[in-house]
Backbone as ProteinMPNN parsed JSONL, in Angstrom:
{"seq_chain_A": "MRGYTLGALLLLAFASCGRFPESEFTLRMESRLPKFLDPSGTRSPEGYAARVEFYDSPKPVRVIVTDPQHRTVFDQRGTFRWHPKGPQPGHGKDPTYPQYTVVSFDGANDIFEQRAAEPVLHLSDDPELWSSLK", "coords_chain_A": {"N_chain_A": [[9.138, 30.205, -29.428], [7.136, 29.359, -27.676], [7.961, 26.774, -27.094], [10.293, 27.197, -25.574], [9.195, 28.464, -23.345], [7.476, 26.465, -22.324], [9.394, 24.497, -21.813], [10.929, 25.815, -19.843], [9.033, 26.049, -17.801], [8.547, 23.335, -17.223], [11.109, 22.568, -16.342], [11.352, 24.201, -14.063], [9.256, 23.112, -12.535], [10.197, 20.466, -12.059], [12.565, 21.028, -10.664], [11.649, 22.158, -8.333], [10.556, 20.111, -6.852], [11.947, 18.984, -4.663], [11.688, 20.916, -2.777], [9.232, 21.247, -1.578], [7.336, 19.797, 0.987], [6.424, 16.324, 0.998], [5.01, 15.022, 2.914], [3.929, 15.791, 6.257], [4.497, 15.865, 9.733], [3.643, 15.95, 13.237], [5.9, 15.758, 15.863], [5.816, 13.984, 18.732], [7.117, 14.393, 21.926], [7.24, 12.898, 24.55], [8.807, 11.736, 26.653], [11.451, 12.436, 26.269], [13.902, 14.447, 24.483], [14.785, 14.412, 20.962], [17.534, 12.25, 20.122], [19.521, 13.3, 18.458], [19.438, 15.932, 19.055], [19.664, 16.161, 21.825], [21.916, 14.381, 22.973], [22.781, 13.359, 25.46], [20.49, 13.098, 26.902], [19.569, 14.702, 28.987], [17.994, 16.987, 29.098], [14.717, 18.204, 29.749], [11.758, 17.454, 27.896], [9.615, 19.1, 28.119], [7.521, 21.641, 26.995], [8.808, 21.908, 24.557], [8.448, 21.765, 21.002], [7.93, 19.994, 17.924], [8.289, 19.527, 14.407], [8.098, 17.351, 11.641], [9.166, 16.875, 8.381], [8.849, 15.263, 5.256], [10.561, 14.762, 2.225], [11.089, 14.505, -1.362], [14.036, 14.152, -2.122], [17.691, 14.453, -2.03], [18.341, 14.857, 0.697], [16.058, 13.761, 2.5], [14.502, 14.204, 4.848], [13.33, 16.575, 7.167], [13.701, 18.135, 10.246], [12.275, 20.25, 12.584], [12.697, 21.88, 15.54], [11.362, 23.611, 18.265], [11.968, 25.612, 21.161], [10.745, 26.071, 24.615], [10.367, 28.853, 24.616], [9.596, 29.355, 22.093], [11.605, 29.609, 20.205], [13.57, 28.619, 17.431], [15.5, 25.818, 17.787], [16.602, 23.733, 16.494], [16.949, 22.936, 13.164], [17.216, 21.126, 10.607], [18.118, 19.232, 7.67], [18.113, 15.82, 6.945], [18.729, 12.291, 6.598], [16.713, 9.31, 6.102], [15.611, 5.966, 6.858], [13.701, 2.944, 6.553], [12.999, 1.109, 9.48], [14.573, -2.025, 10.107], [13.153, -3.958, 11.615], [10.502, -3.333, 11.432], [7.315, -3.177, 9.58], [7.663, -3.034, 6.052], [6.892, -0.406, 4.097], [5.04, 0.0, 1.0], [4.835, -2.429, -0.358], [2.594, -3.267, -1.749], [0.54, -3.819, 0.015], [-1.985, -2.862, 2.417], [-1.103, -0.29, 4.717], [0.403, -1.236, 7.826], [0.45, -0.817, 11.364], [2.391, -0.407, 14.334], [4.711, 1.731, 12.513], [8.17, 2.12, 11.846], [10.746, 4.496, 11.611], [14.068, 5.274, 10.932], [15.881, 8.047, 11.578], [18.538, 10.209, 10.579], [21.055, 12.513, 11.448], [23.963, 13.955, 10.745], [25.324, 11.59, 11.546], [24.108, 10.953, 13.982], [21.507, 9.043, 15.261], [17.944, 8.475, 15.507], [14.859, 6.904, 16.413], [11.762, 7.048, 14.966], [8.342, 6.569, 15.595], [5.344, 5.673, 14.083], [2.2, 5.343, 15.129], [-0.411, 5.082, 14.268], [-2.661, 5.724, 11.493], [-2.222, 8.662, 11.19], [-1.135, 12.101, 11.326], [1.09, 12.045, 13.216], [4.052, 11.47, 14.991], [6.13, 9.535, 17.197], [8.802, 9.337, 19.599], [10.86, 6.508, 19.838], [11.745, 4.28, 22.413], [12.177, 1.633, 22.589], [14.039, -1.081, 23.564], [14.643, -3.369, 22.016], [14.293, -2.524, 19.362], [16.305, -0.589, 19.222], [18.625, -2.145, 19.744], [18.744, -3.702, 17.471], [19.733, -2.027, 15.57], [22.44, -1.85, 15.83]], "CA_chain_A": [[9.029, 30.847, -28.133], [6.308, 28.503, -26.818], [8.783, 25.65, -26.659], [11.162, 27.652, -24.489], [8.359, 28.727, -22.168], [7.063, 25.168, -21.799], [10.594, 23.879, -21.253], [11.28, 26.509, -18.601], [8.035, 25.674, -16.789], [8.821, 21.958, -16.816], [12.341, 22.58, -15.557], [11.009, 24.781, -12.766], [8.425, 22.149, -11.805], [11.042, 19.378, -11.577], [13.549, 21.557, -9.719], [11.012, 22.525, -7.064], [10.027, 18.928, -6.173], [12.632, 18.767, -3.395], [11.504, 22.072, -1.895], [7.929, 21.188, -0.933], [7.211, 18.507, 1.668], [5.425, 15.358, 0.559], [4.191, 14.771, 4.098], [4.334, 16.573, 7.425], [4.046, 15.241, 10.972], [3.995, 16.499, 14.536], [6.691, 14.801, 16.638], [5.511, 14.051, 20.164], [8.305, 14.096, 22.724], [6.709, 12.759, 25.906], [9.779, 11.377, 27.688], [12.797, 12.953, 26.004], [14.122, 15.136, 23.215], [15.484, 13.524, 20.026], [18.948, 12.0, 20.454], [20.398, 14.166, 17.675], [19.387, 17.257, 19.676], [20.103, 16.029, 23.21], [22.495, 13.032, 23.055], [22.921, 12.896, 26.843], [19.162, 12.863, 27.454], [19.44, 15.4, 30.263], [17.012, 18.081, 29.06], [13.308, 17.833, 29.759], [11.083, 17.842, 26.66], [8.452, 19.943, 28.424], [7.465, 22.928, 26.32], [9.388, 21.828, 23.224], [7.56, 21.311, 19.933], [8.702, 19.582, 16.752], [7.617, 19.179, 13.158], [8.913, 16.512, 10.767], [8.727, 16.959, 6.989], [9.512, 14.326, 4.358], [10.714, 15.301, 0.874], [11.678, 13.666, -2.397], [15.295, 14.827, -2.42], [18.831, 13.751, -1.415], [18.201, 14.939, 2.161], [14.605, 13.688, 2.444], [13.75, 14.482, 6.077], [13.668, 17.827, 7.851], [13.133, 18.23, 11.593], [12.331, 21.594, 13.152], [12.355, 21.83, 16.963], [11.34, 24.91, 18.945], [12.062, 25.502, 22.62], [9.571, 26.626, 25.294], [10.204, 30.273, 24.289], [9.225, 29.365, 20.665], [12.779, 29.847, 19.361], [14.01, 27.425, 16.718], [16.778, 25.336, 18.316], [17.099, 22.714, 15.566], [16.282, 22.968, 11.858], [18.174, 20.498, 9.693], [17.663, 18.171, 6.784], [18.942, 14.629, 7.058], [18.299, 11.113, 5.859], [15.942, 8.337, 6.857], [15.403, 4.638, 6.28], [12.736, 2.168, 7.328], [13.651, 0.242, 10.457], [14.505, -3.41, 9.625], [12.228, -4.779, 12.398], [9.122, -2.92, 11.19], [6.787, -3.486, 8.248], [8.263, -2.232, 4.993], [5.836, 0.155, 3.261], [5.186, -0.02, -0.448], [4.855, -3.774, -0.919], [1.281, -3.586, -2.289], [-0.419, -4.112, 1.071], [-2.383, -1.709, 3.207], [-0.114, -0.077, 5.785], [0.144, -1.74, 9.169], [1.069, 0.039, 12.365], [3.227, 0.771, 14.172], [5.787, 1.774, 11.536], [9.353, 2.73, 12.443], [11.659, 5.174, 10.707], [15.339, 5.682, 11.536], [16.328, 9.318, 11.005], [19.953, 10.454, 10.874], [21.605, 13.848, 11.252], [25.401, 13.964, 11.028], [25.717, 10.369, 12.231], [23.294, 10.7, 15.164], [20.253, 8.404, 14.869], [16.813, 8.311, 16.406], [13.803, 6.084, 15.826], [10.431, 7.638, 15.04], [7.29, 5.562, 15.524], [4.006, 6.118, 13.709], [1.348, 4.344, 15.762], [-1.692, 4.988, 13.569], [-2.728, 6.503, 10.251], [-2.44, 10.053, 11.557], [0.124, 12.852, 11.142], [1.776, 12.155, 14.506], [5.144, 10.538, 15.236], [6.61, 9.471, 18.58], [10.168, 8.836, 19.76], [10.834, 5.146, 20.361], [12.797, 3.869, 23.342], [12.119, 0.174, 22.647], [15.418, -1.597, 23.535], [14.809, -4.333, 20.929], [14.483, -1.753, 18.137], [17.625, 0.05, 19.27], [19.702, -3.145, 19.652], [18.824, -4.233, 16.112], [20.428, -1.055, 14.727], [23.88, -1.928, 16.047]], "C_chain_A": [[8.212, 29.98, -27.158], [7.111, 27.342, -26.251], [9.701, 26.014, -25.51], [10.373, 27.887, -23.21], [7.94, 27.418, -21.52], [8.252, 24.452, -21.157], [10.999, 24.5, -19.93], [10.304, 26.146, -17.487], [8.262, 24.243, -16.303], [10.073, 21.866, -15.955], [12.101, 23.13, -14.155], [10.201, 23.806, -11.923], [9.278, 21.015, -11.241], [12.035, 19.857, -10.521], [12.927, 21.848, -8.364], [10.512, 21.321, -6.288], [10.684, 18.695, -4.817], [12.436, 19.899, -2.405], [10.191, 22.045, -1.134], [7.748, 19.824, -0.282], [6.128, 17.632, 1.047], [4.486, 15.009, 1.703], [4.785, 15.518, 5.285], [3.697, 15.962, 8.663], [4.399, 16.115, 12.168], [4.77, 15.409, 15.269], [6.38, 15.008, 18.107], [6.734, 13.597, 20.944], [7.884, 14.008, 24.187], [7.796, 12.573, 26.956], [11.171, 11.979, 27.488], [12.79, 13.764, 24.722], [14.802, 14.153, 22.251], [16.97, 13.422, 20.353], [19.903, 12.879, 19.658], [20.393, 15.59, 18.201], [19.951, 17.232, 21.096], [20.677, 14.626, 23.427], [22.594, 12.487, 24.48], [21.57, 12.609, 27.492], [18.902, 13.579, 28.761], [18.388, 16.504, 30.271], [15.591, 17.537, 29.039], [12.65, 18.275, 28.453], [9.906, 18.797, 26.88], [8.561, 21.305, 27.739], [8.068, 22.944, 24.93], [8.329, 21.332, 22.234], [8.412, 20.96, 18.723], [7.784, 19.225, 15.59], [8.605, 18.386, 12.312], [8.314, 16.585, 9.365], [9.533, 15.96, 6.166], [9.439, 14.867, 2.934], [11.182, 14.208, -0.078], [12.95, 14.367, -2.857], [16.438, 14.054, -1.772], [18.831, 13.805, 0.116], [16.694, 14.955, 2.444], [13.832, 13.945, 3.736], [14.26, 15.786, 6.69], [12.963, 17.813, 9.206], [13.358, 19.641, 12.093], [11.849, 21.488, 14.596], [12.401, 23.242, 17.515], [11.338, 24.685, 20.451], [10.822, 26.117, 23.277], [9.336, 28.12, 25.029], [9.894, 30.467, 22.799], [10.373, 29.771, 19.744], [13.167, 28.541, 18.683], [15.396, 27.033, 17.22], [17.383, 24.255, 17.431], [16.275, 22.809, 14.292], [17.285, 22.442, 10.84], [17.473, 19.487, 8.811], [18.648, 17.023, 6.888], [18.378, 13.503, 6.225], [17.426, 10.236, 6.742], [15.931, 7.013, 6.108], [14.361, 3.931, 7.139], [13.505, 1.263, 8.267], [13.51, -1.209, 10.008], [13.513, -4.293, 10.383], [10.762, -4.433, 12.129], [8.629, -3.349, 9.825], [7.39, -2.531, 7.219], [7.157, -1.7, 4.081], [6.121, -0.011, 1.77], [5.241, -1.4, -1.076], [3.459, -4.219, -1.363], [0.224, -3.906, -1.259], [-0.845, -2.809, 1.73], [-1.374, -1.526, 4.327], [-0.56, -0.689, 7.107], [0.933, -0.883, 10.146], [1.376, -0.79, 13.593], [4.254, 0.592, 13.054], [6.944, 2.546, 12.164], [10.27, 3.295, 11.369], [12.908, 5.57, 11.484], [15.772, 6.961, 10.825], [17.755, 9.583, 11.457], [20.334, 11.88, 10.516], [23.056, 13.808, 11.685], [25.829, 12.766, 11.876], [24.943, 10.052, 13.493], [21.924, 10.188, 14.712], [19.19, 8.546, 15.941], [15.767, 7.502, 15.665], [12.473, 6.77, 16.066], [9.409, 6.525, 14.822], [5.982, 6.225, 15.109], [3.053, 5.025, 14.166], [0.025, 4.121, 15.047], [-1.634, 5.841, 12.307], [-3.146, 7.934, 10.576], [-1.105, 10.785, 11.441], [0.876, 13.113, 12.453], [2.842, 11.069, 14.591], [5.542, 10.624, 16.702], [8.057, 9.009, 18.556], [10.088, 7.445, 20.374], [12.027, 4.904, 21.282], [12.827, 2.354, 23.5], [13.535, -0.398, 22.523], [15.662, -2.586, 22.389], [15.029, -3.612, 19.594], [15.874, -1.136, 18.09], [18.747, -0.974, 19.114], [19.828, -3.693, 18.24], [19.494, -3.262, 15.143], [21.944, -1.214, 14.797], [24.524, -3.044, 15.301]], "O_chain_A": [[8.545, 29.876, -25.977], [6.965, 26.976, -25.085], [9.871, 25.232, -24.575], [10.832, 27.548, -22.119], [8.036, 27.27, -20.301], [8.123, 23.869, -20.08], [11.372, 23.79, -18.996], [10.718, 25.955, -16.344], [8.176, 23.972, -15.106], [10.086, 21.16, -14.947], [12.598, 22.577, -13.174], [10.437, 23.687, -10.721], [9.113, 20.636, -10.082], [12.307, 19.129, -9.566], [13.616, 21.79, -7.346], [10.073, 21.485, -5.15], [10.009, 18.239, -3.894], [12.97, 19.845, -1.298], [10.047, 22.753, -0.137], [7.979, 18.8, -0.924], [5.074, 18.112, 0.63], [3.306, 14.734, 1.486], [5.974, 15.835, 5.314], [2.524, 15.589, 8.657], [5.333, 16.915, 12.116], [4.341, 14.255, 15.292], [6.646, 16.073, 18.664], [7.313, 12.549, 20.659], [8.137, 14.924, 24.969], [7.731, 13.173, 28.029], [11.972, 12.027, 28.421], [11.812, 13.772, 23.975], [15.347, 13.145, 22.702], [17.585, 14.388, 20.805], [20.996, 13.178, 20.138], [21.259, 16.383, 17.831], [20.632, 18.166, 21.518], [20.006, 13.77, 24.002], [22.502, 11.277, 24.684], [21.513, 11.944, 28.526], [18.097, 13.115, 29.568], [17.936, 16.916, 31.339], [15.306, 16.533, 28.387], [12.949, 19.359, 27.951], [9.279, 19.244, 25.919], [9.553, 22.019, 27.885], [7.862, 23.903, 24.187], [7.43, 20.574, 22.598], [9.476, 21.542, 18.51], [6.681, 18.706, 15.763], [9.794, 18.701, 12.268], [7.113, 16.383, 9.179], [10.743, 15.823, 6.348], [8.402, 15.363, 2.494], [11.613, 13.134, 0.342], [12.946, 15.087, -3.855], [16.192, 13.096, -1.039], [19.292, 12.86, 0.758], [16.108, 16.025, 2.61], [12.602, 13.906, 3.717], [15.462, 16.053, 6.721], [11.772, 17.514, 9.293], [14.469, 20.168, 12.041], [10.724, 21.056, 14.848], [13.353, 23.984, 17.271], [10.785, 23.705, 20.95], [9.944, 26.627, 22.582], [8.217, 28.603, 25.202], [9.922, 31.59, 22.295], [10.139, 30.228, 18.626], [13.099, 27.476, 19.296], [16.35, 27.803, 17.101], [18.55, 23.898, 17.599], [15.046, 22.768, 14.336], [18.09, 23.192, 10.287], [16.408, 18.962, 9.138], [19.862, 17.227, 6.916], [17.64, 13.73, 5.266], [17.396, 10.391, 7.963], [16.201, 6.945, 4.909], [14.164, 4.275, 8.304], [14.542, 0.712, 7.898], [12.43, -1.602, 9.567], [13.066, -5.3, 9.833], [9.87, -5.167, 12.555], [9.407, -3.828, 8.999], [7.598, -1.352, 7.504], [6.541, -2.481, 3.356], [7.267, -0.144, 1.343], [5.658, -1.53, -2.226], [3.164, -5.414, -1.358], [-0.902, -4.24, -1.63], [-0.165, -1.788, 1.621], [-0.84, -2.51, 4.839], [-1.74, -0.663, 7.458], [1.956, -0.298, 9.793], [0.689, -1.775, 13.865], [4.619, -0.527, 12.695], [6.734, 3.5, 12.914], [10.535, 2.652, 10.353], [12.812, 6.137, 12.573], [16.002, 6.959, 9.616], [18.14, 9.231, 12.572], [19.995, 12.39, 9.448], [23.346, 13.644, 12.87], [26.608, 12.915, 12.817], [25.107, 8.96, 14.039], [21.261, 10.816, 13.886], [19.491, 8.715, 17.122], [15.785, 7.423, 14.437], [12.095, 7.043, 17.205], [9.592, 5.654, 13.972], [5.563, 7.217, 15.706], [3.091, 3.908, 13.651], [-0.595, 3.07, 15.209], [-0.677, 6.583, 12.086], [-4.263, 8.359, 10.279], [-0.052, 10.148, 11.458], [1.246, 14.247, 12.757], [2.579, 9.901, 14.304], [5.326, 11.639, 17.364], [8.491, 8.363, 17.602], [9.336, 7.225, 21.323], [13.16, 5.273, 20.971], [13.435, 1.841, 24.44], [14.174, -0.222, 21.486], [16.766, -2.639, 21.848], [15.855, -4.039, 18.787], [16.54, -1.154, 17.054], [19.728, -0.703, 18.421], [20.916, -4.111, 17.842], [19.794, -3.636, 14.01], [22.654, -0.752, 13.903], [25.738, -3.228, 15.392]]}, "name": "protein", "num_of_chains": 1, "seq": "MRGYTLGALLLLAFASCGRFPESEFTLRMESRLPKFLDPSGTRSPEGYAARVEFYDSPKPVRVIVTDPQHRTVFDQRGTFRWHPKGPQPGHGKDPTYPQYTVVSFDGANDIFEQRAAEPVLHLSDDPELWSSLK"}
């Protein structure tokens, strides 16, 4: 009986790994909304708020955006990759900043920038970063 209980607990622990975020950030949207939410760039970001969560799962990034009335207007899980022009984390060195992450939702990309060792991300409009994605 103990073996079954221990096995069930281990299975539950491994199955839940993709359900709890490994890290969580506030996304600052000073000049625009994310391109996957507003591809035309016509809506003002004023009053919108966003949270970004990273997971260890097949869809490792989740973005939740609320409008000025605090209604959720976007809540999806997608994929991400490190931007090729930025430093690549995990190579045994201390992290350097800024770091760039390309997030994708149904084929729409945006570039998130982490400027310092803090839980805050920004949207990048750097033309050089965008041109290197094409």
